[in-house]
C-alpha positions as CSV (number, residue, x, y, z in Angstrom):
1,M,112.5,136.7,74.4
2,S,114.6,134.5,76.7
3,I,114.1,130.8,77.1
4,R,113.2,129.9,80.7
5,E,114.7,126.9,82.4
6,R,112.0,124.4,83.4
7,T,111.4,123.6,87.1
8,S,111.8,120.0,88.0
9,V,112.2,118.1,91.2
10,D,113.2,114.5,92.1
11,A,110.7,112.0,93.5
12,R,111.8,110.3,96.7
13,V,112.4,106.6,96.4
14,D,111.9,106.0,100.2
15,P,109.6,107.8,102.6
16,Y,111.0,110.5,104.9
17,P,111.9,109.2,108.3
18,V,109.4,111.2,110.3
19,A,107.8,110.5,113.6
20,A,104.4,108.7,113.4
21,P,101.8,109.6,112.4
22,G,103.6,112.1,110.1
23,P,102.0,114.9,108.1
24,A,98.8,114.3,106.2
25,V,99.9,116.6,103.3
26,W,103.2,117.5,101.9
27,L,103.7,121.1,100.7
28,L,106.0,121.3,97.7
29,G,107.4,124.7,97.1
30,A,107.7,125.5,93.4
31,H,110.5,127.9,94.2
32,G,112.4,129.4,97.1
33,G,110.3,131.9,99.1
34,A,107.0,130.3,98.2
35,G,105.8,130.4,101.8
36,V,106.0,126.7,102.6
37,S,107.9,127.1,106.0
38,T,105.3,129.7,107.2
39,L,102.4,127.5,106.1
40,T,103.9,124.4,107.9
41,Q,104.0,126.5,111.1
42,Y,100.4,127.5,110.6
43,W,99.1,124.0,109.8
44,S,99.7,121.1,112.1
45,F,98.6,118.6,109.3
46,A,101.3,119.7,106.7
47,D,105.0,119.5,106.3
48,D,107.7,120.7,103.8
49,A,108.3,118.2,101.0
50,R,111.8,119.7,100.8
51,R,111.7,120.2,97.0
52,Q,110.9,116.5,96.3
53,W,107.8,114.6,95.4
54,P,106.7,112.2,98.1
55,C,107.5,108.6,97.1
56,G,103.7,107.7,97.2
57,T,104.3,104.0,97.3
58,A,104.6,103.5,101.1
59,R,101.2,104.8,102.1
60,E,101.2,103.1,105.5
61,V,104.4,105.0,106.4
62,E,104.1,108.3,104.4
63,S,101.2,110.3,103.1
64,P,101.2,110.4,99.3
65,Y,99.2,113.7,99.2
66,V,100.9,116.9,98.0
67,V,100.0,120.5,97.3
68,V,102.2,122.7,95.1
69,V,102.8,126.1,96.6
70,C,103.9,129.2,94.7
71,R,104.0,133.0,94.9
72,E,101.7,134.9,92.5
73,T,104.4,136.1,90.2
74,I,105.1,135.1,86.6
75,Q,108.2,133.1,87.7
76,G,106.3,131.5,90.6
77,L,103.3,130.5,88.6
78,S,105.5,129.2,85.7
79,S,107.5,127.0,88.1
80,A,104.3,125.7,89.7
81,H,102.9,124.9,86.2
82,D,106.1,123.0,85.4
83,L,105.7,120.9,88.5
84,I,102.0,120.2,87.8
85,L,102.8,119.1,84.3
86,E,105.8,117.0,85.6
87,H,103.4,115.2,88.0
88,R,101.0,114.5,85.2
89,H,103.6,113.3,82.6
90,R,105.9,111.3,85.0
91,N,103.0,109.2,86.4
92,L,104.3,109.7,89.9
93,A,102.7,107.6,92.7
94,C,102.0,110.6,94.9
95,E,98.7,112.3,94.5
96,L,98.5,116.0,93.7
97,L,95.6,117.6,95.5
98,G,96.0,121.0,94.0
99,L,97.8,124.4,93.9
100,L,98.1,127.0,96.6
101,T,99.1,130.5,95.5
102,V,100.4,133.1,97.9
103,A,100.1,136.8,97.2
104,N,103.4,138.5,96.4
105,A,102.3,142.0,97.4
106,P,99.2,143.9,98.7
107,G,96.4,144.5,96.3
108,P,95.5,142.6,93.1
109,P,98.4,141.2,91.0
110,P,99.1,142.7,87.6
111,K,97.0,141.6,84.6
112,E,99.7,139.3,83.2
113,V,100.0,137.5,86.5
114,R,96.2,137.1,86.8
115,Q,96.0,135.7,83.3
116,L,98.8,133.2,84.0
117,R,97.2,132.3,87.3
118,S,94.0,131.5,85.4
119,I,95.9,129.1,83.1
120,V,97.8,127.4,85.8
121,T,94.9,126.9,88.1
122,G,93.0,125.4,85.2
123,A,95.6,122.5,85.2
124,V,94.7,121.4,88.7
125,Q,91.6,120.1,90.4
126,E,91.7,122.5,93.3
127,H,93.2,126.0,93.9
128,W,93.5,127.8,97.2
129,A,94.7,131.4,97.6
130,I,96.3,133.2,100.5
131,G,96.5,137.0,100.4
132,W,99.2,139.4,101.5
133,H,99.8,139.7,105.3
134,R,102.0,142.7,106.1
135,F,102.8,141.4,109.6
136,L,104.5,138.3,108.3
137,A,107.5,140.3,107.0
138,S,108.6,141.0,110.6
139,A,107.2,138.0,112.4
140,A,109.4,135.2,113.6
141,R,108.0,131.9,112.3
142,S,108.2,130.4,115.8
143,S,105.9,133.1,117.1
144,L,103.1,132.2,114.7
145,P,100.1,130.2,116.0
146,T,99.2,126.7,114.7
147,W,95.8,125.7,113.5
148,R,94.8,122.1,113.9
149,A,92.0,120.9,111.6
150,L,90.4,118.9,114.4
151,D,89.9,122.2,116.4
152,G,87.5,123.4,113.8
153,V,87.3,127.0,112.6
154,P,88.2,129.4,115.4
155,V,86.0,132.3,116.5
156,R,88.1,135.4,116.4
157,T,87.6,137.8,119.3
158,K,89.0,141.3,119.8
159,G,92.3,141.4,121.7
160,A,93.1,137.8,121.0
161,G,96.6,138.6,119.9
162,I,98.1,137.1,116.8
163,A,95.7,134.7,115.2
164,V,95.9,132.5,112.2
165,P,94.6,134.6,109.3
166,E,91.1,133.7,108.0
167,D,92.3,133.0,104.4
168,V,95.0,130.6,105.8
169,I,92.3,128.8,107.7
170,A,90.0,128.7,104.7
171,A,92.8,127.3,102.5
172,G,93.6,124.7,105.3
173,V,89.9,123.7,105.4
174,G,89.9,123.4,101.6
175,I,93.0,121.2,101.6
176,V,91.7,119.0,104.4
177,T,88.4,118.6,102.5
178,A,90.3,117.7,99.3
179,L,92.4,115.2,101.3
180,Q,89.3,113.6,102.8
181,S,87.7,113.3,99.3
182,S,90.8,111.6,98.0
183,L,91.1,109.0,100.7
184,P,90.3,105.5,99.6
185,T,86.9,104.4,100.8
186,L,86.9,101.9,103.6
187,R,85.1,98.7,103.0
188,S,83.0,97.5,105.9
189,G,83.6,94.1,107.2
190,Q,87.1,93.7,105.6
């Protein structure tokens, strides 16, 4: 049995210089090919954390909220687990909303992957899953539609062309809901 190198990423000291208002959520890929760039095209409220934890201390400038993203493979889930544990043990100022897993192939994953997924998802408060979408292998990211949370859940009609997949919207709704639940409460009159 070989010893696997642990996945670790740096925490930003300063916020990213992004145009206001900036993303509401940062997607942190646990490994290359996790699906972050595709998801940031689909979701107007998210951006790529570029393999770094958000600084989390400049909340008026940069969102402190992050979702770890991985493929449903042994390596992907192991890397995501490393990042989840790193967040917990380093006492980072950013807030981990949960884990988003992306299917690696059509159909259910092998038993070993399902077992590891169960362990890793048990380490986070929230888990969202996106299935396999064959058309993404040949689609240019720039041709993908964008879903804005303020638009609500779209009604799909026949002949509407490429639409945001339902599970992508469901995960987006779940992330926005978790984000809203994590926001500090506003005090009236202050």
